[in-house]
N, C-alpha and C positions, 0 to 999 in steps of 0.2 A: 504494500500500500504506500503510495507516494506522499511526500510532504505537501502541505498546502500553505500558501502564504497566510500570514496572520490575519489579513483582512477577510479571509474566508473561513475563519474558525473562531470560536470563543476562546478568549484567553484563560489559561488555567491560573490557579492561585500562585503557582511557582513562576509565572511569567510576569515580568514587570516592564512597562514601556516608559522611557524617559526621553526628554528632549536634550540633545547634545549641543545645541547652539541656541543661545538666548536671543539672537537676532540683533544684539547691540555690541557685544564684546566678544573677544576670543578667550574668555574664561573657560578653562577645561581643555584648552588647546595650546600648542606651542610649536614654533618652527623647529624642525629637526636640527637644523644648523642655525644658531642664533643670528649669524650674519645674514640669513635669508629673510629676516623679519620684514624687510622692505618690500618683499613680494606679496605679503599676506595682510589682509585687513578685513574688518567687519564694517559694513556700510550698507544702509538702506535694506536692512534685514537679510543681508547676504554675507556669506564668506566669499571673498574675492581673492583669487590668486593670479598675479600678473595683470597686465593692462591691455594686451593685444597689440601693443605698439613697440614696446621695448623688447629686445631679444633676451631670452632667459638662457644664460650660458650653459647651465647644467641642471639636472633634476633638482627640484626643491620640494619639500614636504611640510605639511602642517599636520601634526599628530595629536592624538588625544593624550592627556596626562594619565589616564587610566587604561587598564588592559581588559580585554573581553575574550570569552571563549565561545560558548554557544549562544547564538543570537540571530535576530532578524534586524538588519540595518536598512533604513530608508532615507532617501533624500531626493530632491529635485536638483537638476544640474543643467548648466548651459555652457558649452564649449565654443569659443570663437577665436578667430585669428586667421590671418592670410597665409595660406600654404606656401605662397611665394617667399615668405620669410624663413621657412624651414619646417620642422616637424611640429604639427599642432596635435597635441596628445595630452591626456590626463588619465587619472585612475583613482580608485579607492583601495588603499592598502588595508588589509585586515589580518588578524592573527600574526602580526608582523613584529619583528624585533629590531631594536636599534643597534647598529654596529658602527660606532664613530659617527661620521656624517652621512652614512648610508643607512638604508632600511632594508631588511631582508624579510620577505614573506609574500603571501598571496596578494594579488591585485585584480580587482574587477576593472577591466580596461575600458577606456573611453577614447574614441577618435577613429577617423577613417582607416580602414584596414585592420582595425583591432576591436571594434565595437563588440562588447559582450564576451570578450575572451577572459579566461582565467590565466593569468601570468604569474610566474613565481619570481619576483624581483630579486636580483642579485643572488640567485640560487640555481634554479633549474630551467629558467626561461618559460616558454609557452607550455602550459599544461593541457589546455583544451581550447580550441577556437570556438568563438561564439556562433551559434546557429541563428542566422538572420533571415531565414526563409520567410518568416512572418514578421519579425520585429522590424525588418528593413522597411516594410510598407508603412509603418506608423512612426518611424524614427524621424525626429525633427532636427536635421542638421543645422547647427547654428541657433536652434531654438531650445525651449525648455523640454526636458525629458525626465522621467523618473527612473531611479535605480533601486532595486531591492537586492540585498546580499543576505542570503540565509545559509547559515552554517550550523550544523548540529552533528556532533561526533565527527565522523570522517566524511560526511556528505556535504557538498557545497552546491548551492543553487544560485544562479544569477537571473534576474528579471530586468528587462528594460521595457518601460511603459506597460508593465504587467505581463509581458510575454517572456517565457523562459528562454534564455540563450545558452545556458550551461547547466549541466547536471554531472558533477564530478565526484568521484569517490577516491579519497586519498588512501593509498596502500602503504606508504612509507610511515611507519609508526614512530620514527625518530623526529618527524617534523613537529614543532611546537603546536599545541592546540589552544594556545591563548597568547594574546599580544595586543599591541596598540592598533587603532584604526587611524589612517592618515589619508589626506588628500594629496595627490601628486600633481605637480605642474612639470611637464616634461621639458627638458632643456633642448636647445637646438632650433628654437623658433620663437616668434612673438605671439605666444598663446595667452588666452585669458579663460579661466575657469570660474564660474559663479555657482554657488551652492546655497540651497535654502531648505527649510523644513526638514531638519536633520533629526531623526529619532532612532532609538534602538530598543528593541524588545529582547530582554535577556531570558535565557532558559536555564534555570538552576537545576 
């Protein structure tokens, strides 16, 4: 029997939904590299990474100060930027660990050529490409879309605009099952990522 998104089931007493972004400040979040604080801001009820004009020389991340294991994470996002400036890409890190100024772990990918992929940042690379046969029809390139990341035990499910793009089962039991969540702004282009309505439902 498959998992269902939280919106399609009644929450159990052991499940708790909290808001991860207050809409005004970056309380509960911090740049992975303090020198990258210039790339991240809270404005107009949005978390904003980059400006879509200035080149981002290398990957930068905004991470949670807490770690999470089994959960359903949700947000709305909008990725913009001119591909002529370079690589326009972002992603949502989860169950990730900090290693100096790098972050190691799963990523729900965002951007042309990578929509809905599960990528293992700084570890194993692409784990499963996103299935866009349906999602592509309702994906708003340059507009607002929704992302759901659901992970419970060794099963990982990604949804864009409510359509499942990935269903991955982890077989490597040495991979951490708890870690930070982070938004990535990929280097090598003048990209801008905007995020809002960020919530997480944890499964104890």
